[in-house]
Wavefront OBJ file of the C-alpha trace (Angstrom):
o trace
v -15.128 -71.270 -0.695
v -13.045 -69.369 1.838
v -10.351 -66.970 0.525
v -6.737 -68.095 0.697
v -4.858 -66.744 3.704
v -2.636 -63.721 3.047
v 1.081 -63.917 3.668
v 2.345 -60.877 5.600
v 5.771 -59.503 4.632
v 7.629 -57.576 7.324
v 9.564 -54.401 6.411
v 12.129 -52.847 8.719
v 13.936 -49.511 8.462
v 16.890 -48.625 10.660
v 16.379 -45.059 11.925
v 19.594 -44.806 13.923
v 22.739 -46.841 13.353
v 24.127 -45.942 16.783
v 21.184 -46.970 18.939
v 19.800 -49.371 16.331
v 16.376 -47.796 16.552
v 14.301 -49.528 13.893
v 10.863 -48.898 12.501
v 9.088 -52.167 11.759
v 6.315 -52.035 9.244
v 4.283 -54.356 7.134
v 4.061 -54.532 3.394
v 0.608 -53.782 1.982
v -1.701 -56.668 1.252
v -1.703 -57.817 -2.364
v -4.001 -55.676 -4.473
v -6.922 -57.338 -6.259
v -6.208 -58.520 -9.797
v -7.695 -56.848 -12.857
v -9.934 -59.860 -13.328
v -11.407 -59.254 -9.887
v -12.363 -55.670 -10.901
v -13.939 -56.922 -14.136
v -15.781 -59.871 -12.550
v -18.693 -57.784 -11.329
v -20.345 -57.904 -7.901
v -18.388 -59.369 -4.985
v -19.843 -61.923 -2.657
v -20.561 -61.051 0.966
v -17.504 -63.018 2.073
v -15.266 -61.203 -0.435
v -16.612 -57.827 0.674
v -15.956 -58.646 4.346
v -12.430 -59.810 3.524
v -11.719 -56.676 1.421
v -12.962 -54.390 4.214
v -10.777 -56.174 6.753
v -7.668 -55.839 4.575
v -8.502 -52.179 3.875
v -8.789 -51.455 7.594
v -5.443 -53.119 8.291
v -3.687 -51.160 5.496
v -5.184 -47.855 6.685
v -4.003 -48.523 10.245
v -0.519 -49.320 8.932
v -0.581 -46.137 6.828
v -1.406 -44.141 9.959
v 1.622 -45.675 11.725
v 3.857 -44.557 8.847
v 2.398 -41.035 8.915
v 2.965 -40.729 12.662
v 6.568 -41.928 12.359
v 7.254 -39.565 9.457
v 5.776 -36.653 11.427
v 8.086 -37.436 14.346
v 11.104 -37.699 12.051
v 10.094 -34.498 10.232
v 9.959 -32.615 13.519
v 13.431 -33.864 14.409
v 14.776 -32.901 10.978
v 13.312 -29.388 11.213
v 14.888 -28.973 14.653
v 18.272 -30.119 13.344
v 18.028 -27.749 10.364
v 17.185 -24.823 12.634
v 20.127 -25.591 14.912
v 22.408 -25.956 11.880
v 21.302 -22.561 10.536
v 22.128 -20.904 13.861
v 25.509 -22.617 13.930
v 26.196 -21.587 10.337
v 25.449 -17.943 11.157
v 27.761 -18.110 14.162
v 30.562 -19.574 12.030
v 30.077 -16.903 9.355
v 30.182 -14.054 11.887
v 33.270 -15.441 13.621
v 34.981 -15.969 10.268
v 34.151 -12.376 9.353
v 35.648 -11.213 12.644
v 39.057 -12.658 11.737
v 38.826 -11.661 8.074
v 41.988 -10.077 6.587
v 39.825 -7.143 5.473
v 39.428 -6.100 9.107
v 43.176 -5.618 9.350
v 43.119 -2.854 6.737
v 43.513 0.559 8.437
v 40.532 2.891 8.327
v 42.632 5.462 6.452
v 43.090 3.002 3.581
v 39.358 2.296 3.517
v 38.774 6.040 3.346
v 40.921 6.247 0.212
v 39.192 3.221 -1.324
v 35.684 4.521 -0.674
v 36.562 8.031 -1.828
v 37.902 6.674 -5.110
v 34.855 4.419 -5.523
v 32.462 7.341 -5.048
v 34.479 9.566 -7.394
v 34.608 6.956 -10.163
v 31.072 5.637 -9.755
v 29.354 5.027 -13.125
v 26.620 7.555 -13.677
v 25.461 10.390 -15.879
v 27.914 11.709 -18.425
v 30.147 14.362 -16.900
v 33.394 15.891 -18.005
v 36.603 14.856 -16.327
v 36.905 18.259 -14.716
v 33.332 18.313 -13.391
v 32.879 17.579 -9.677
v 31.793 14.162 -8.509
v 28.873 14.190 -6.102
v 28.041 11.639 -3.431
v 24.357 12.225 -4.259
v 23.415 13.071 -7.830
v 19.779 13.480 -8.899
v 19.492 14.449 -12.532
v 17.139 14.605 -15.485
v 18.114 12.331 -18.329
v 17.194 14.246 -21.477
v 17.719 11.114 -23.542
v 19.086 10.902 -27.050
v 18.193 9.383 -30.383
v 17.890 5.924 -28.817
v 16.586 6.576 -25.281
v 13.594 8.430 -23.876
v 13.918 11.237 -21.310
v 13.320 10.348 -17.675
v 13.477 12.419 -14.514
v 14.655 11.880 -10.979
v 17.411 9.370 -11.730
v 19.327 8.964 -8.476
v 23.000 8.088 -8.132
v 24.010 7.577 -4.499
v 27.217 5.499 -4.401
v 27.851 6.113 -0.695
v 24.441 4.729 0.211
v 24.826 1.724 -2.098
v 28.240 0.882 -0.644
v 26.813 1.089 2.883
v 24.441 -1.774 2.038
v 27.252 -4.241 1.288
v 27.854 -5.253 4.913
v 27.518 -3.981 8.455
v 31.281 -3.390 8.569
v 31.192 -1.187 5.468
v 28.112 0.625 6.760
v 29.846 1.469 10.052
v 32.950 2.725 8.260
v 31.033 4.788 5.698
v 28.911 6.406 8.400
v 32.153 7.506 10.076
v 33.267 9.348 6.915
v 31.047 12.450 6.642
v 32.881 13.811 3.593
v 31.445 10.925 1.553
v 27.940 12.300 2.222
v 28.633 16.006 1.869
v 28.309 16.746 -1.874
v 24.843 16.911 -3.438
v 23.670 17.852 -6.925
v 19.966 18.040 -7.787
v 18.460 18.817 -11.179
v 14.949 20.095 -10.474
v 13.897 20.025 -14.117
v 11.021 17.572 -14.511
v 11.517 16.291 -10.967
v 8.377 14.503 -9.746
v 9.954 12.075 -7.258
v 10.015 12.975 -3.569
v 13.712 12.953 -2.680
v 13.323 14.623 0.723
v 14.055 11.417 2.673
v 17.322 10.693 0.902
v 18.318 14.368 1.143
v 17.726 14.298 4.916
v 19.799 11.144 5.181
v 22.762 12.764 3.433
v 22.422 15.934 5.533
v 22.491 13.796 8.688
v 25.433 11.624 7.630
v 27.495 14.634 6.536
v 27.435 15.752 10.197
v 29.476 18.948 10.597
v 31.456 18.491 7.407
v 31.088 21.461 4.998
v 28.365 20.815 2.439
v 28.687 21.278 -1.311
v 25.220 21.625 -2.822
v 24.302 22.244 -6.447
v 20.691 22.867 -7.477
v 20.108 23.404 -11.160
v 17.424 23.379 -13.835
v 18.846 21.721 -16.931
v 15.739 22.576 -18.930
v 15.906 26.319 -18.299
v 16.696 28.349 -21.404
v 18.303 31.735 -20.935
v 17.150 34.837 -22.757
v 19.159 35.105 -26.007
v 20.362 38.591 -25.037
v 21.328 37.694 -21.439
v 25.012 37.015 -22.078
v 25.320 40.172 -24.165
v 23.658 42.366 -21.551
v 25.735 40.905 -18.722
v 28.832 41.732 -20.735
v 27.537 45.266 -21.312
v 26.895 45.701 -17.579
v 30.443 44.610 -16.859
v 31.774 47.129 -19.372
v 29.575 49.890 -17.907
v 30.906 49.185 -14.422
v 27.714 47.889 -12.783
v 27.933 45.813 -9.620
v 25.259 43.096 -9.382
v 23.734 43.437 -5.911
v 20.822 41.030 -6.249
v 19.651 38.077 -8.269
v 17.110 40.371 -9.906
v 19.925 42.414 -11.419
v 20.866 39.440 -13.580
v 17.524 39.573 -15.385
v 17.313 43.260 -16.268
v 16.193 43.886 -19.798
v 14.298 40.627 -20.125
v 11.068 42.629 -19.941
v 12.186 45.012 -22.686
v 13.526 47.831 -20.475
v 16.727 49.626 -21.341
v 18.537 49.331 -18.037
v 18.935 47.255 -14.952
v 16.114 46.972 -12.442
v 18.437 48.061 -9.664
v 22.124 48.786 -9.839
v 24.884 50.858 -8.410
v 27.712 52.454 -10.294
v 31.197 51.510 -9.414
l 1 2 3 4 5 6 7 8 9 10 11 12 13 14 15 16 17 18 19 20 21 22 23 24 25 26 27 28 29 30 31 32 33 34 35 36 37 38 39 40 41 42 43 44 45 46 47 48 49 50 51 52 53 54 55 56 57 58 59 60 61 62 63 64 65 66 67 68 69 70 71 72 73 74 75 76 77 78 79 80 81 82 83 84 85 86 87 88 89 90 91 92 93 94 95 96 97 98 99 100 101 102 103 104 105 106 107 108 109 110 111 112 113 114 115 116 117 118 119 120 121 122 123 124 125 126 127 128 129 130 131 132 133 134 135 136 137 138 139 140 141 142 143 144 145 146 147 148 149 150 151 152 153 154 155 156 157 158 159 160 161 162 163 164 165 166 167 168 169 170 171 172 173 174 175 176 177 178 179 180 181 182 183 184 185 186 187 188 189 190 191 192 193 194 195 196 197 198 199 200 201 202 203 204 205 206 207 208 209 210 211 212 213 214 215 216 217 218 219 220 221 222 223 224 225 226 227 228 229 230 231 232 233 234 235 236 237 238 239 240 241 242 243 244 245 246 247 248 249 250 251 252 253 254 255 256
């Protein structure tokens, strides 16, 4: 008994409303029923018919894949062009931004205040604010010590936008104050130091290098006071440490 002829259902998809470009496809052939899968071995005629339908569906599937690939290529091209257009719009909008009308002198005041008030290590109100601050956090009852913590507000602000970066690089005083605590320092900070030296240009530098873990000799303050009373002039750094080796007088001194 010959198999019943299959009814083909046409499917159409409009790809473009303007030019009415339409993709015409065909619905898949009806799948075999569950009874057909449970019935056992197929006859030669049924096998031939199944192979023919399979070949037709695979060819139709290939047509769909080719059309989707073409459409995908067009979509990717449109997305790329849209991205370029979006960047152009953003840059032009930035060009006419009200922020660009603010005088550079006002920006200088804003950035200077931002650097001076930047959150960082605990410092007294009267202590200087540095544009680069590398310190050793000795910790407390709740936190562990850690070294080489870097606070560089000028550098962070310069990463906000190209406009800010250009303005900050034109303000050398915002790169000219540096404080480094060498106690426990294991991080190589030479690159960031060189950057601040370069950006400070010819502006006078303020540099502080300290060792927060250094403990003075218990008698140092007393002996410095005695030297002042005796009229000694300190001529070298070594003079500050006289008596630390148990001697009774300064290593080198001159009477006033």
